[in-house]
C-alpha positions in Angstrom: 129.9 -35.9 -105.5 129.8 -39.5 -104.2 133.0 -38.8 -102.4 131.6 -35.6 -100.7 128.6 -37.7 -99.4 131.1 -40.2 -98.0 133.1 -37.8 -96.5 130.1 -36.0 -94.9 128.7 -39.7 -94.1 131.9 -40.4 -92.1 132.4 -37.0 -90.5 129.0 -37.0 -88.9 130.3 -40.0 -86.9 133.3 -37.9 -85.4 130.3 -35.0 -84.7 131.1 -32.9 -87.4 128.8 -31.7 -90.0 129.0 -29.9 -93.4 126.6 -27.9 -95.4 126.9 -26.6 -99.0 126.5 -22.7 -98.8 124.5 -20.9 -101.3 124.5 -16.9 -101.7 121.4 -15.9 -99.5 118.7 -14.0 -101.4 117.8 -10.2 -100.1 116.3 -10.4 -96.8 118.4 -13.5 -95.7 114.9 -15.5 -96.0 116.5 -19.2 -96.8 119.0 -18.7 -94.1 119.6 -22.0 -92.3 118.2 -22.5 -88.7 120.9 -23.2 -86.2 120.1 -25.9 -83.3 121.7 -25.7 -79.8 123.5 -28.9 -78.8 121.7 -31.2 -76.9 123.3 -31.3 -73.2 125.9 -34.2 -72.5 124.0 -35.3 -69.5 121.2 -34.3 -67.3 122.7 -35.4 -64.3 123.9 -32.8 -62.5 120.7 -31.0 -62.5 118.6 -34.1 -62.0 120.8 -34.4 -58.8 120.2 -30.3 -58.1 116.5 -30.8 -58.3 115.5 -34.1 -56.6 115.3 -33.2 -53.2 112.4 -30.6 -53.6 110.5 -33.1 -55.8 108.1 -35.5 -53.7 106.1 -38.3 -53.7 102.2 -37.8 -52.3 100.4 -40.7 -51.1 96.5 -40.0 -50.4 93.6 -42.0 -49.0 90.3 -42.3 -48.4 87.5 -44.4 -46.7 85.3 -45.6 -49.6 82.5 -48.0 -49.1 82.5 -51.4 -51.0 80.4 -52.3 -53.9 80.0 -56.0 -52.9 77.8 -57.5 -50.2 79.6 -58.5 -47.2 80.9 -62.3 -46.2 82.8 -62.4 -49.4 85.8 -60.9 -51.1 85.7 -57.6 -53.2 85.8 -58.0 -56.9 89.4 -57.3 -58.3 89.3 -54.1 -60.8 89.7 -54.7 -64.4 90.1 -52.3 -67.4 86.4 -51.9 -69.0 85.8 -54.8 -70.9 88.1 -56.9 -69.7 86.7 -60.9 -70.0 87.6 -61.6 -66.4 85.2 -58.8 -65.3 82.2 -60.9 -66.1 84.2 -64.4 -65.0 84.7 -62.8 -61.4 81.4 -61.6 -61.3 80.1 -64.8 -61.8 82.7 -66.5 -59.8 81.8 -64.3 -56.7 78.1 -64.9 -57.3 78.5 -68.3 -56.9 80.6 -68.0 -53.4 77.6 -65.8 -52.0 74.4 -67.7 -53.1 71.2 -65.5 -52.4 73.5 -62.1 -52.5 73.8 -61.9 -56.7 71.7 -58.6 -55.7 73.2 -57.6 -52.3 71.7 -57.3 -49.3 70.4 -53.6 -49.0 69.7 -54.1 -45.4 73.2 -55.0 -44.4 76.0 -52.1 -43.8 78.5 -52.3 -46.6 82.3 -52.8 -45.4 84.5 -50.0 -45.8 88.0 -50.0 -47.0 90.6 -47.9 -47.8 91.5 -46.5 -51.4 94.9 -44.8 -52.2 96.2 -42.7 -54.8 99.7 -42.0 -55.7 101.3 -38.6 -57.1 103.9 -36.6 -57.4 104.6 -32.6 -55.7 107.2 -30.2 -55.7 107.9 -27.8 -52.6 108.3 -24.0 -53.5 108.5 -22.9 -49.5 111.1 -24.0 -47.2 108.7 -23.8 -44.5 107.0 -26.9 -45.9 104.8 -25.5 -49.0 104.0 -28.2 -51.6 102.3 -27.8 -55.0 100.6 -30.5 -56.8 97.4 -31.7 -59.1 93.7 -31.0 -57.3 93.1 -34.5 -58.8 95.8 -36.3 -56.6 94.4 -35.4 -53.3 90.6 -35.0 -54.4 88.4 -36.9 -51.7 91.5 -37.4 -49.4 91.0 -37.8 -45.9 94.6 -38.7 -45.2 97.7 -37.3 -47.1 101.4 -38.2 -47.1 104.3 -36.2 -48.6 107.3 -38.4 -48.9 110.8 -36.8 -49.2 113.7 -38.1 -51.6 115.2 -39.6 -48.2 111.9 -41.5 -47.6 110.9 -39.3 -44.6 107.1 -39.6 -44.5 105.1 -36.1 -43.3 101.7 -35.7 -43.1 99.9 -32.9 -45.1 96.9 -30.8 -44.5 95.1 -28.7 -47.9 95.7 -25.0 -47.7 93.4 -24.6 -50.4 92.5 -26.3 -54.0 91.6 -25.0 -57.4 89.0 -27.4 -58.7 89.1 -25.9 -62.2 92.4 -25.0 -62.8 93.7 -28.5 -61.3 95.9 -26.8 -58.8 96.1 -27.9 -55.0 98.5 -26.2 -52.1 99.7 -28.2 -49.2 101.2 -27.7 -46.0 103.6 -30.1 -44.2 105.8 -29.5 -40.6 109.6 -30.2 -40.6 112.1 -29.6 -38.1 114.3 -28.3 -40.7 114.5 -26.2 -43.8 113.3 -28.0 -46.9 114.7 -27.9 -50.2 112.8 -25.6 -52.3 112.5 -25.2 -56.6 111.2 -21.9 -58.1 108.5 -21.0 -60.5 109.8 -19.9 -63.7 108.7 -18.2 -67.1 106.4 -20.2 -68.8 106.0 -17.8 -71.3 109.6 -17.7 -72.4 109.7 -21.4 -73.5 109.8 -22.2 -76.9 108.5 -25.3 -79.2 111.6 -27.5 -79.3 113.2 -26.0 -76.1 114.6 -28.6 -73.9 112.2 -30.1 -70.6 113.0 -32.3 -67.6 109.9 -34.2 -65.8 110.6 -35.5 -62.2 108.0 -37.5 -60.5 106.6 -40.6 -59.3 105.5 -42.8 -62.1 103.4 -45.6 -61.2 104.7 -45.2 -57.3 108.0 -46.2 -58.3 109.7 -43.2 -56.9 111.5 -40.0 -57.9 112.0 -40.8 -61.4 113.9 -38.4 -64.1 112.9 -38.2 -67.7 113.8 -35.6 -70.6 112.3 -34.2 -74.0 111.4 -31.0 -75.3 108.5 -28.8 -75.9 106.3 -30.1 -78.3 103.4 -27.4 -78.5 102.3 -24.6 -76.7 98.6 -23.4 -76.2 97.0 -27.3 -76.3 93.4 -27.0 -75.2 92.5 -30.4 -74.6 88.9 -29.7 -73.4 89.7 -30.4 -69.5 88.2 -26.7 -68.5 87.8 -23.5 -70.0 91.3 -22.5 -69.0 93.2 -25.0 -70.9 96.4 -23.8 -72.2 98.6 -26.5 -71.5 102.4 -27.2 -72.6 102.6 -30.3 -74.7 106.1 -32.4 -73.9 107.5 -35.7 -75.4 109.3 -36.4 -71.9 108.0 -39.5 -70.7 105.1 -38.7 -68.4 102.8 -42.1 -67.1 100.6 -42.3 -64.1 101.8 -40.9 -60.7 103.8 -38.2 -62.9 100.4 -35.9 -62.0 101.2 -33.0 -59.6 105.0 -33.3 -60.6 107.3 -30.7 -62.4 108.7 -29.5 -65.8 112.0 -28.0 -65.4 113.9 -25.8 -68.0 117.7 -26.2 -67.9 118.1 -23.8 -65.6 116.0 -25.7 -63.1 113.0 -23.5 -62.7 109.6 -25.3 -62.6 107.7 -23.9 -66.1 104.8 -26.3 -65.8 103.0 -29.0 -63.7 102.7 -32.5 -65.4 98.7 -33.1 -65.5 97.6 -35.3 -68.0 98.6 -37.7 -71.0 97.4 -38.6 -74.2 97.6 -42.6 -74.1 95.1 -45.7 -75.2 97.3 -47.5 -72.9 97.5 -45.9 -69.9 101.2 -45.6 -70.6 103.4 -42.6 -72.2 103.2 -42.1 -75.8 104.8 -39.3 -75.8 102.1 -37.1 -75.5 102.3 -35.1 -71.9 100.4 -31.8 -71.0 101.4 -29.6 -68.2 100.1 -26.7 -66.8 102.0 -23.5 -67.8 103.8 -22.0 -64.6 102.7 -18.6 -65.3 99.2 -19.6 -64.6 100.2 -22.2 -61.9 102.1 -19.7 -59.6 99.3 -16.8 -59.8 97.1 -19.6 -58.5 99.1 -20.6 -56.3 100.0 -17.0 -54.7 96.1 -16.5 -54.3 95.8 -19.8 -52.6 98.8 -18.8 -50.0 97.1 -15.5 -49.2 93.2 -16.0 -49.4 93.1 -20.0 -49.1 91.4 -19.7 -52.5 92.0 -18.5 -56.0 90.6 -15.1 -56.9 90.1 -15.4 -60.7 88.7 -12.1 -62.6 85.3 -12.1 -63.7 83.4 -10.4 -66.6 79.9 -12.2 -66.4 79.4 -13.3 -70.2 78.3 -16.4 -72.1 80.2 -16.4 -75.3 80.2 -18.6 -78.1 82.4 -18.7 -81.0 82.2 -16.2 -84.1 82.5 -18.6 -86.9 83.4 -17.2 -91.0 79.1 -16.6 -91.8 78.7 -14.6 -88.1 81.7 -12.7 -88.9 80.3 -12.1 -92.9 76.6 -11.4 -91.3 77.8 -8.9 -88.8 80.6 -6.9 -91.1 84.0 -8.3 -89.6 86.8 -8.9 -92.2 88.1 -11.9 -90.2 86.2 -14.5 -87.8 88.0 -12.9 -84.9 86.8 -12.4 -81.4 84.1 -13.8 -78.9 80.6 -13.2 -79.1 78.6 -12.3 -76.6 75.7 -14.7 -76.1 74.5 -13.6 -72.7 75.1 -11.2 -70.0 74.9 -11.9 -66.3 72.5 -9.5 -64.8 74.3 -7.3 -62.2 77.7 -8.4 -63.0 80.6 -6.6 -64.6 79.6 -6.9 -68.4 76.0 -5.8 -67.5 77.3 -2.2 -65.3 79.5 -2.3 -68.4 76.6 -2.1 -70.9 77.7 -5.1 -72.7 74.8 -6.4 -74.5 74.1 -10.0 -76.7 75.5 -9.4 -80.2 78.3 -7.7 -79.3 81.7 -9.4 -80.4 84.9 -8.8 -78.0 87.9 -7.8 -79.7 90.2 -6.8 -77.6 89.9 -7.1 -73.5 92.8 -4.7 -71.5 94.8 -4.0 -74.5 94.9 -7.9 -75.6 93.7 -9.3 -79.2 91.2 -12.5 -78.7 91.8 -14.0 -81.6 89.3 -17.0 -80.6 86.5 -17.2 -78.5 88.4 -19.8 -75.9 91.2 -17.0 -75.4 89.0 -14.5 -73.2 88.4 -16.9 -70.1 92.0 -17.4 -69.3 92.8 -13.8 -70.0 90.3 -12.5 -68.0 91.0 -15.3 -64.9 94.5 -13.7 -65.2 93.5 -10.0 -64.6 93.2 -8.9 -61.0 90.3 -8.6 -59.4 88.8 -4.9 -59.0 91.1 -3.7 -62.0 89.0 -1.4 -64.6 89.9 -2.7 -68.0 89.0 -1.5 -71.4 86.9 -3.7 -74.0 86.9 -3.2 -77.6 83.8 -4.5 -78.9 82.1 -5.0 -82.5 78.6 -3.0 -82.3 76.4 -2.3 -85.2 79.1 -2.4 -87.8 81.6 -0.3 -86.0 84.1 -0.6 -82.9 83.2 0.8 -79.5 85.2 1.2 -76.5 83.5 0.2 -72.9 85.1 0.2 -69.4 84.2 -2.6 -67.2 85.8 -3.0 -63.7 85.8 -6.7 -63.1 84.7 -9.1 -60.3 85.8 -12.0 -58.5 84.7 -15.1 -60.2 81.5 -16.7 -58.4 81.6 -20.3 -57.6 79.9 -22.5 -60.0 77.5 -23.3 -57.7 76.4 -19.8 -57.4 76.3 -19.6 -61.0 74.4 -22.3 -61.3 72.0 -20.9 -59.0 71.7 -17.5 -61.2 71.5 -19.4 -64.3 68.4 -21.6 -62.8 66.6 -18.4 -61.5 66.3 -16.9 -64.5 65.7 -20.1 -66.8 62.0 -20.6 -68.0 60.4 -23.9 -67.0 57.6 -23.6 -69.6 59.3 -21.8 -72.9 57.0 -22.3 -75.8 59.2 -24.3 -78.7 60.2 -22.4 -81.6 59.9 -23.9 -85.0 63.2 -23.4 -86.8 61.6 -23.1 -90.5 63.1 -24.8 -93.3 64.9 -27.7 -91.6 61.6 -29.4 -89.6 62.7 -28.8 -86.2 60.9 -27.3 -83.3 63.3 -26.6 -80.2 63.3 -24.7 -76.6 66.0 -23.7 -73.9 66.8 -26.5 -71.7 64.6 -25.8 -68.4 64.5 -28.5 -65.7 61.2 -29.5 -66.9 62.4 -30.9 -70.1 65.6 -32.3 -68.7 63.6 -34.5 -66.4 61.7 -35.2 -69.4 64.1 -36.7 -71.4 66.6 -37.3 -68.9 69.4 -34.9 -69.8 72.3 -34.1 -67.3 71.9 -31.3 -64.9 74.9 -29.8 -66.6 73.6 -30.2 -69.9 74.2 -27.4 -72.4 72.4 -26.3 -75.2 69.0 -26.2 -77.1 66.4 -29.5 -76.9 64.7 -30.9 -79.9 61.1 -30.8 -78.7 59.2 -31.9 -82.2 60.6 -33.0 -85.7 58.5 -32.9 -88.7 58.0 -35.9 -90.9 59.7 -36.1 -94.5 61.8 -32.9 -92.9 65.6 -32.7 -93.5 66.0 -33.4 -89.9 64.0 -36.6 -89.8 66.1 -37.7 -92.8 69.0 -37.5 -90.5 67.1 -39.4 -87.6 66.8 -36.8 -85.6 64.3 -36.6 -82.3 62.7 -35.0 -79.5 65.1 -35.2 -76.7 68.3 -34.7 -78.6 70.1 -31.4 -77.9 71.8 -29.3 -80.1 75.0 -28.0 -78.7 76.5 -25.7 -81.8 74.9 -24.7 -85.0 77.8 -23.5 -87.8 80.5 -24.5 -84.9 79.0 -21.7 -82.6 77.7 -22.7 -79.3 73.8 -22.1 -78.6 72.1 -21.4 -75.7 68.5 -20.5 -76.6 66.1 -21.2 -79.8 67.3 -17.6 -80.9 70.7 -18.6 -81.2 69.8 -21.7 -83.5 67.9 -19.3 -85.5 70.2 -16.7 -85.9 72.8 -19.2 -87.1 70.6 -21.0 -89.5 69.6 -17.6 -90.9 73.3 -16.4 -91.2 74.0 -19.8 -93.1 70.8 -18.9 -95.6 72.5 -15.8 -96.0 75.9 -17.1 -96.9 74.1 -19.3 -99.7 74.9 -22.3 -97.9 73.3 -25.4 -99.1 73.8 -27.0 -95.8 73.9 -26.1 -91.9 76.0 -28.0 -89.8 75.4 -28.5 -86.1 76.7 -30.8 -83.3 73.9 -32.8 -81.7 74.1 -34.9 -78.4 72.0 -38.0 -78.3 71.9 -41.5 -76.6 74.7 -42.5 -79.2 77.4 -39.6 -77.8 78.4 -36.5 -80.0 78.0 -36.1 -83.8 78.4 -33.2 -86.5 74.6 -33.7 -88.4 74.4 -31.5 -91.6 71.0 -30.6 -92.4 69.9 -29.4 -96.0 68.5 -25.7 -95.7 64.9 -25.5 -97.1 63.2 -22.1 -98.0 61.9 -20.6 -94.2 58.1 -19.9 -94.5 57.3 -16.2 -95.7 56.0 -15.7 -91.9 59.1 -16.2 -90.3 60.9 -13.3 -88.8 64.7 -13.0 -87.6 65.1 -13.8 -83.6 67.1 -11.9 -81.8 69.3 -13.2 -78.5 67.8 -12.8 -75.5 
């Protein structure tokens, strides 16, 4: 056996491998996996693709924060010891201007940002991330041969972080095509090309590390994760498969240092090419819209509704006059299937709906009153965030009476504008605000106080006191000793388990409104 191991070790150096082969059980469950050989080189592929990948330089005019008459404050990482040093130094150079002179105009300067993009049409259509050109009043596209072309914005998708640019060239430009991101598997080779740190066209290789990543950047998160080195400046650049097709747009990295640690994220091409096509045709993305607010189905909720498993998206609100309202969806319904596609988790639904054509009639399978019900909905175009916010604001009661959540010592109320102003909460804050905490209660023991916001109960989002009460009752019904709440407070967001006491005899179950 020692000789066999030595032989294997020597053979490995020559590119040969050996394996002991044992008889397979019935069905071949222990059949060894076989990996494809790694490419000898990416050089030919990179040479073919590089001309279609561009550098993007955007600039905008900003007002300097410092008072006129002295140099601007250098920018340091947050918490840098040099930050206070330079503040003190500049204040000494500008006596009497420590707080700034509000009567004098602030000087303007140009701020520049660098990113990447790729050409998808020979006439000069360039795809990049929206955050690369956001706020810019001047955009330039630099080709591989250092030709600089002025670009204009055809359209952008802020929610999906995609932008389409147009440049004019006196000759056809090299292009790349979108591929099928759904066909990519974990472990497949990928190639990233971009402009890291403004250095110019750079190529890195890696594999698909994971699929369907939700990094909490938006409701349509469905990122491809890769270990191909992606750094600042790679944003908007393409992620290629081994056929030279774009299967992702490099968008974000996870990094404590700001440099690559092998965790990068790309928007899947199947999502991107639909948005790009819509922007090209309409000047904006046209996403399907159902008009519901949803929350996660927890095991406790599933048990209380008679569902066998905690699948689906629970309807926690229906927009008046929207497609869901016209289809007779109602609060408490659990959407199990949309247009024939299983909805395993809450966050699956927004992506599936958004990818469905506006105006399409789709069947919905919902769980209602202990059985499956089929409804029909006609999708509309998703309104803008401002339009949705105005609808919500119009429906929001400003003087709602606080509701007592019996047994845990809390009174809560919907997030009205009055309460947001009173507790200095953000306008886009979501959840239910705590208005009173009973002394010596479970809530008081955990340090909760008025102004704290309950965002989730039992890992299900809450938008009204009725939602909180329903989740608390579900926890009691499941004989839980604690109920888990996600609380937004001054120190940030944290989960807080509250001991469940017995509710008062006069308390009644609340239904979603």
